[in-house]
BAFI-3210 file (N, C-alpha, C; in Angstrom, 3 decimals, decimal comma, padded with zeros to 6 digits):
// residues 102
n [1|2|3|4|5|6|7|8|9|10|11|12|13|14|15|16|17|18|19|20|21|22|23|24|25|26|27|28|29|30|31|32|33|34|35|36|37|38|39|40|41|42|43|44|45|46|47|48|49|50|51|52|53|54|55|56|57|58|59|60|61|62|63|64|65|66|67|68|69|70|71|72|73|74|75|76|77|78|79|80|81|82|83|84|85|86|87|88|89|90|91|92|93|94|95|96|97|98|99|100|101|102]
n.u [082,702|082,345|084,876|086,114|084,457|084,980|087,507|087,240|087,834|090,641|091,311|090,316|092,059|094,496|093,903|093,693|096,302|097,806|096,856|094,512|091,928|089,594|088,469|087,506|085,977|085,803|084,603|084,959|085,028|082,823|080,745|078,951|080,725|083,195|086,005|088,218|090,509|090,437|091,586|091,689|090,119|090,694|089,932|091,680|092,043|094,507|095,885|098,371|100,854|103,529|105,396|107,116|106,376|103,716|104,048|105,330|103,276|101,264|102,388|103,029|100,458|099,234|100,848|100,439|097,674|097,592|098,975|097,299|094,821|095,530|095,642|096,202|096,378|094,855|095,377|093,995|094,453|092,318|092,534|093,767|092,024|091,005|089,610|086,372|084,432|085,414|085,469|082,714|081,797|083,172|082,194|079,544|079,579|081,131|081,953|081,870|084,468|085,993|085,963|084,383|081,660|082,282]
n.v [096,083|096,959|096,916|099,132|101,183|101,114|102,220|104,763|107,467|107,485|106,751|108,967|110,922|110,030|110,411|113,199|113,867|112,942|114,287|113,399|113,467|112,053|108,940|105,728|102,639|099,336|096,204|093,072|093,998|095,562|093,821|090,819|088,806|089,409|088,472|087,203|086,703|088,308|090,853|094,477|096,655|099,771|102,892|105,710|109,253|111,551|114,680|116,100|117,616|117,287|114,571|112,988|113,713|112,860|110,073|109,463|110,174|108,374|105,771|105,972|106,358|103,903|102,006|102,850|102,492|099,706|098,994|100,066|098,727|096,118|094,452|093,355|095,881|096,919|099,501|101,468|103,954|106,606|107,669|105,607|103,647|102,448|100,623|100,312|098,448|097,415|099,805|100,399|098,222|098,612|101,165|100,557|099,362|100,776|102,567|105,636|106,724|108,845|112,335|114,148|112,985|111,899]
n.w [127,533|130,058|131,230|130,017|130,916|133,641|133,725|132,674|133,437|133,668|131,070|129,710|130,722|129,617|126,920|126,806|127,553|125,372|123,143|121,823|119,474|118,813|120,174|119,624|120,530|119,165|117,836|119,623|122,273|122,607|122,725|123,742|123,319|124,311|126,183|128,800|127,391|125,203|122,944|122,757|120,586|119,143|117,533|116,628|116,472|116,223|117,342|115,893|114,059|113,333|112,135|113,772|116,362|116,224|115,934|118,363|120,202|119,400|119,931|122,681|123,749|122,986|124,421|127,064|127,322|127,071|129,398|131,386|130,908|130,871|128,644|125,244|122,853|119,915|117,881|115,655|113,164|112,299|109,695|108,350|107,596|104,798|103,239|102,081|102,915|105,305|106,756|106,852|108,351|110,788|111,481|112,009|114,457|116,239|119,269|120,856|122,876|123,695|123,002|120,268|118,249|114,882]
ca.u [082,502|082,477|086,281|086,380|083,713|085,697|088,718|086,933|088,541|092,055|091,377|090,135|093,319|095,478|093,509|094,081|097,769|098,406|096,248|093,522|090,732|088,529|088,847|086,362|086,208|084,989|084,894|084,384|084,898|081,481|079,758|078,971|081,817|084,421|086,417|089,491|091,591|090,226|092,294|090,754|090,303|090,366|090,238|092,113|092,446|095,417|096,172|099,818|101,273|104,879|105,354|107,802|105,490|102,563|104,474|105,535|101,963|100,573|102,925|102,861|099,047|099,027|101,492|099,790|096,378|097,861|099,339|096,104|093,743|096,105|095,248|096,787|095,571|094,978|095,066|093,936|094,302|091,124|092,893|094,332|090,952|090,703|088,675|085,014|083,678|085,914|084,999|081,282|081,669|083,622|081,270|078,270|079,702|082,039|081,387|082,719|085,040|086,493|085,872|083,092|081,406|082,573]
ca.v [097,514|097,210|097,208|100,510|102,063|101,131|103,042|105,894|108,691|107,335|106,787|110,382|111,605|109,651|111,077|114,607|113,909|112,649|115,056|112,617|114,185|111,074|107,555|104,821|101,199|098,533|094,778|092,243|094,719|096,151|092,748|089,757|087,882|089,859|087,538|087,501|086,541|089,232|092,127|095,599|097,401|101,190|103,783|106,972|110,411|112,344|116,053|116,341|117,878|116,771|113,103|112,385|113,933|111,987|108,706|109,377|110,180|107,133|104,619|106,173|106,084|102,459|101,295|103,198|101,808|098,295|098,911|100,355|097,758|094,769|093,740|093,787|096,929|097,201|100,922|101,879|105,381|106,909|107,889|104,388|102,723|102,781|099,662|100,772|097,404|097,422|101,053|100,250|097,259|099,269|102,261|100,033|098,841|101,561|103,306|106,770|106,674|110,188|113,319|114,401|112,073|112,427]
ca.w [127,709|131,493|131,500|129,602|131,823|134,916|133,594|131,788|133,835|133,318|129,606|129,352|131,043|128,599|125,672|126,940|127,611|124,073|122,065|121,086|119,033|119,071|120,443|119,568|120,659|118,249|117,931|120,687|123,548|122,643|122,592|124,758|122,977|124,970|127,236|129,452|126,414|124,083|122,872|122,654|119,342|119,181|116,413|117,215|115,681|117,050|116,942|115,836|112,683|113,144|112,093|114,922|117,513|116,013|116,233|119,816|120,864|119,046|120,659|124,122|124,045|122,866|125,523|128,339|127,340|127,373|130,811|132,175|130,703|130,992|127,424|123,983|122,232|118,487|117,761|114,254|112,911|111,512|108,290|107,771|107,203|103,401|102,676|102,409|103,610|106,678|107,370|107,129|109,445|112,017|111,796|112,517|115,824|117,083|120,396|121,204|124,217|124,004|121,924|119,630|117,132|113,537]
c.u [082,644|083,910|086,614|085,671|084,419|086,878|088,486|087,684|090,021|092,244|091,237|091,422|094,406|095,177|093,912|095,599|098,396|097,698|095,274|092,334|089,514|089,145|087,562|086,826|085,349|085,369|084,309|084,216|083,505|080,379|079,852|080,070|083,128|084,750|087,755|090,661|091,498|091,177|091,243|091,117|089,826|090,662|090,554|092,361|093,257|095,612|097,677|100,217|102,640|104,856|106,030|106,953|104,277|102,911|104,684|104,206|101,233|101,074|102,842|101,415|098,783|099,601|100,850|098,394|096,565|098,196|098,119|095,091|094,214|095,672|096,119|095,836|095,880|094,482|095,149|093,800|093,089|091,449|093,425|093,271|090,470|089,647|087,249|084,183|084,109|085,409|083,529|081,053|082,057|082,633|079,963|078,356|080,548|081,274|082,374|083,161|085,475|086,329|084,458|082,891|081,774|081,743]
c.v [097,905|097,597|098,652|101,503|102,202|102,100|104,327|107,172|108,631|107,353|108,224|111,168|111,283|110,338|112,551|114,757|113,775|113,308|114,277|113,509|113,298|109,704|106,739|103,411|100,513|097,070|094,148|092,966|095,327|095,095|091,767|088,730|088,238|088,933|087,971|087,444|087,539|090,419|093,236|096,406|098,833|101,827|105,130|108,019|111,294|113,730|116,270|116,506|117,275|115,238|112,424|112,531|113,004|110,552|108,506|109,297|108,859|105,970|104,779|105,886|104,585|101,721|101,620|102,588|100,326|098,101|099,100|099,217|096,310|093,869|094,193|094,789|096,988|098,621|101,320|103,383|105,594|106,998|106,639|103,411|103,120|101,865|100,045|099,733|097,309|098,652|100,943|099,305|097,891|100,352|101,761|099,581|099,705|102,359|104,408|106,668|108,066|111,079|113,502|113,441|112,726|111,743]
c.w [129,181|131,848|131,147|130,516|133,167|134,886|132,797|132,158|133,471|131,803|129,128|129,601|130,023|127,271|125,696|126,897|126,225|122,891|121,204|120,742|119,281|119,330|120,479|119,895|119,599|118,439|119,180|122,015|123,711|122,585|123,758|124,480|123,687|126,130|127,833|128,479|125,262|124,140|122,812|121,419|119,521|117,831|117,030|116,137|116,618|116,470|117,027|114,375|112,368|113,174|113,288|116,178|117,427|116,420|117,730|120,557|120,640|119,913|122,174|124,541|124,029|124,077|126,870|128,443|127,663|128,851|131,715|132,117|130,795|129,833|126,267|123,358|120,746|118,297|116,294|114,162|112,012|110,030|107,607|107,277|105,815|102,793|103,069|103,164|105,074|107,418|107,758|108,312|110,782|112,439|112,402|113,973|116,756|118,143|120,773|122,663|124,657|122,777|121,421|118,470|115,804|112,498]
res [m|q|l|l|s|t|h|k|d|k|i|r|s|l|c|e|k|y|g|v|v|t|l|y|s|f|g|s|v|n|t|s|r|f|s|e|k|s|d|i|d|f|i|v|e|l|n|a|d|d|p|i|e|y|t|d|k|y|f|h|l|k|f|e|l|e|s|l|l|k|r|t|i|d|l|l|e|t|t|a|i|k|n|p|y|l|k|k|s|i|d|s|s|k|v|l|i|y|g|r|p|n]
***
């Protein structure tokens, strides 16, 4: 979590640039298990109606987060989490990085 806190202003700027409604971190980045080799897991909700615009925003955000944080980024879309057990597991550990809680 320290890594995300260090870059919070730049992450906020990226979220604003790409129309992010909410961005949450989850997984090892929020625990003591996070290491130099860990990737970073995020859940994102984007504001874009056009599928091409949505795709552009999604991938630009992912690549810029990877560049900023120097880590592999797993970026899940809020609407893509269908499995109720996975959703419950993620919801129990997610931390709001940007936006309003949902």
